[in-house]
N, C-alpha and C positions, 0 to 999 in steps of 0.2 A: 517063678519070679514074684507072683502076686501074694506069696506068703512070707516073703523076706521083709524084715524090718528095715526101714530106711533111716538114715541120719536126717536131722532137720534140714541140712543143706540139700541133700538128695531129694527130700520131699518137696522142698521149695522149687528145685529145678524141674521136677516132674510136673508140678502145678503150672509152671511157666509154659511147659510143652502143651499142657491141657488147654491153656488159653489160646495157643496158636491153632490147635485143632478146632476149638470153638469158633475162632475167627473164620477158618475155612468153612465151617458149617453155615455161617451167614452167606457166604458166596454160593455154596451149593443150594441153600434154601431159596435164595433170591432167583437163581436160575430155574429151580424146579417149580416154584409157584407161578412161573410164567405159563406152565402147562397144566398144573394140578390146582384144584380148589384147596384152600388152606387147611380145612379140617381133614379132608381126604389125604392130603400129603402128610400131615402130621400123624394121622392114624396109621397109614402104611409104614411110615418111618419108624415109629416107636413099637408097633406090633411086630414088624419084621426084626428089629433089633432085639426085642425081648425074646422072640422065638429062637434066634441064633444063640443068645446067651443062655437060654434054658438048656439047649442041646449041649453046649459046652460045659455047663455046670450041673448037669443032672445028678451026678453022684453027690456033689456038695449040697445041692438043694435038699436031698433026702436026709442029710445029717443036721440040718438047721433045727435049733430048738424052738419051742413055742415062743419064747421071748424074742428070738431073732426074727421069726416070721412076723410077729406083731410090729417090731421096729421097722422092718422092710415095707410091710403093707402100709403102715402109717405114713411113711415118707412118700410112697407111691401115690397115695390118695391126695396128699398135700400138693404134690407136683402136678397132678391132674387138675385140681381146682385152680392152682396158680396159672396153668396154661389156658384154662377156659377164660379167665379174666384177661390174660395177656392177648389172646386171640380176639376177644371182644374189643379191647382197646385198639388193637391193630387195625381192625376192620372199620372202626369209627373215626380214628384220628385223621387229621389233615396235616399233622406235623410229626414225622417220624423221629426227628432229632429230640424233641421234647419227650416223646415216648421212650426212646432209648435211655435218656437221662433218668427218667422216673423209675424205669425198671432196674437200672444200675444202683439206685438208692438201696435196693434190697441188700447188696453186699455191704454198704456202709452201715446198715442197721444191725448187722450180725453181732458186733460187740455189745450193743445195747440189749438185743434179745438174749444174748448169752448171760447177761446179769441175772435174768429171771431163772436161770438154770444153775446158779451158783458159780458161774465162771468169773474170775477176776483176772484182768490183763494188766501188764505193766504200763507205765506212763507212756512209753513209746507207741504202744498200740493205739492209744486214744489221741496222741498228738498227730498221728498219721491220718486220722479220719478227716479233719477239715481240709488237709492238703489233697487227699484223694477226691473229696467232694468238689473242691474247686477245679481239679483237673477234669472230672467228668462233666462239670458245667461248661468248661471251655470247649470240650469236645462236642457237646450236644446242643447247647441252648443258643438261641438267638435273642433278638430284642423283644420278642412277643411271647407271652405265656398266659393262657387262659385255663382256669380250672373248670373243666366240663366233665361229662360222662366218660369220655375216653381217658382223660387224665386220672379220674377216680379209679377206673379199672386198672390202669397201670400201677397206681399207688397200692391198691389192694394186692395185686399180683406181687409187687416188690415186698410187701410185708409178709406174705405167705412164703415167698422164696427165702427170706431171712430166717423164718422159723424152720423151714425145711432144711436149710443149710446147717443149722445148729443140730437138729435132730439127726440128720444124715451123718454128721461128723461123729456123733456119739455112737450111732449104729455101726459105722465103719470101723470104729475102734474095737468092736466085739464080734464082727461078722466078716467072713471073707468077701472081698470086693466083688468077685464074679457072680456068685449067687444073689448077693444083696442087690446088685445092679439089675440082674435079670428079673427079679421080682418087681422092682420099681418101674422099669421100662415096660414090662408086660402089662401091668395095671394101667399105666398111662396110655399105652397103645390101645388097649381094649376100650377104655372109656372114650378116647378120642375117636375111634372108629364108630362107636355107637352114636356119638354126637354128629359125626359126618353123615351117617345113614339117616338121621332125623332131619338135619338142617341143610344138607346139600344133595343135589342130584348125583347119582352114581355115574361116573364117567372115567373109564380106564382105557381110552383109545388114544393116549398120548403118543407122540413120535418117540423113536428109540432114544434120542438125545435126552428127553425129559426123564426117562427111566434110568438113564446113566447118572443124571444129577441126583435122582432119588437114591440110587444105590450108593453113590459117594457119601451122601448125607447119612444114610443108614449105617454104613460100615465105619466110616472115618469119624464123622461128627457126632455119632450116637454111640455105637458099640465101643469103639476104641476110646473116645473122649470120656464117656461116663464111667467106664471101668477104671481107667487110669485116675480120673478125678476122685472117685470113691476110695480107691486104694491110697492115694496120697493124702486125702483128708483124714484118713484114719491114723496118719503119722504126725498130724499137725493140729494145733488148736483152730477152732472155727474162725476166730478173729484174724489170725495170721493168714490162713488160706484165703479168706474173703478179700483181704487187701491185695493179695497176689492176683486173684481172679479179676481185679479191676483192670488188668492188662488186656483183657479181651477186647474192649472197644478200641484200644490203641492199635492192636494188630488188625482188627476189622477195618479201621480207617485206612491203614497202610495198604492192606490187600485190595480194598475198594479202589484206592488210587491207582494201583497197578493193573487190576483186572478190568475195571469199568472206566478208567480214565478220570475218576473223580479227583478234584483238587482239594488239598488241605490248606486252610487259611493259617495265618500266623497265630491266631487265637487257638486253633486246633493243635498246632505244634506246641504251643505253650501248655495246653492240657496234657499232652503226652509227657512233657517234661515234668509236670507236677505229679502225675501218677507214678512215674519212675521215682521221683523224690519221696513220695509217700511210702513206697516199698523200702527205700533206704532208711527212712525214719522208723518204720515199723520193725525192721530187722537190725537196727543199729546196735543193740546190745550183742547180738551174735556176730555182727561184722567187727565190732570193737574187740571181742574176744579172739576172733580169728587173726586180727592184725597184731595183737599182743603175742599170740603163739608164733606168728611169723618173725616178729622181732626177737623173741627168745631163741628161735631156731637159728637165726642169722648171727647172733652174738656168741 
C-alpha cells in the first residue's frame, strides 16, 4: 500500500485521517502524563515507535541511499530540537490555549518557508492562510496574551516545525514512508530518552492503565500516524498538506468535549467553521474542476 501513488483527493483524505489520529494522540498523551514524567513518556513513546518501524522496514532501510539517509536524519534532528522547545514551553506555560495556538502557527508558516525553497503556490493557498489563522485564534486564544519565555519557546518550536514540514515533504517524495519515518522517530526517541535521563528521575512503576495509554500513544498516535502522514505528504505540496493538518485542533477539541466533558464555546465553534472554510478555499481549484467534471458527466 505504501508504495502506491495516490491522487490529490486520496492524499487529502488520508491527511484528514492523520489529523484524527493526531487528535487521539492528545487524549492518549493527556492520560499518560498523569502517570509518566513528560520527557520519560515522550522518550519511551518515540523510541518504542522507532524500534517497531525499524523492524518492519529493515530491508528497506538497507536500500536507502546516502542522500536519503541525510534527508531523514536532518528531519529527525529538527523534530528533536522542536520537541525540546515545545516541552520547555509546556512545562513553563500557565496558558495551554495560547501555547496550542502558537504551536499551530508552524503550519501557517509553511507556505512562507516554502518560498525559500523555490515553492510557488496558487492564489487560493495564500488566501486560505488568514482564514486558517483566524480559526486557530478562535479555537485557542482568550482575552489575555503575554510574550514571555514560554511563548518564545512555542514560537521557536513552531518555526522549526514549519521548516521540518517542508523538508519532510521533500524527503517523502523521494524516500519510502516506512524507513523514512523509522529513522526520524528513532533519532527523536533516543535524544528524548537522553534528556529524560539527565533531567528527570527514572520511574517505571506506573499502574497497568498508564502503560496502556502509552501503548496506544506509541502504536496509534506515533507509528500509524507518522507513517501515514509521511506517505501522504509525499503526494501533496507542503502548503496544501499544512492547511489540512490545521484540522488537528478541531478534532482535538471535539474529542476533549466527548472524553473529558469539556465544553466548546460559540467562539470555538466559529473557529472550527473557519478552519473548514480555509480547507475549501485552499482546495477550491480542485473542487471547481471536480464540479465541472460532474456537470459534464450529467449532461
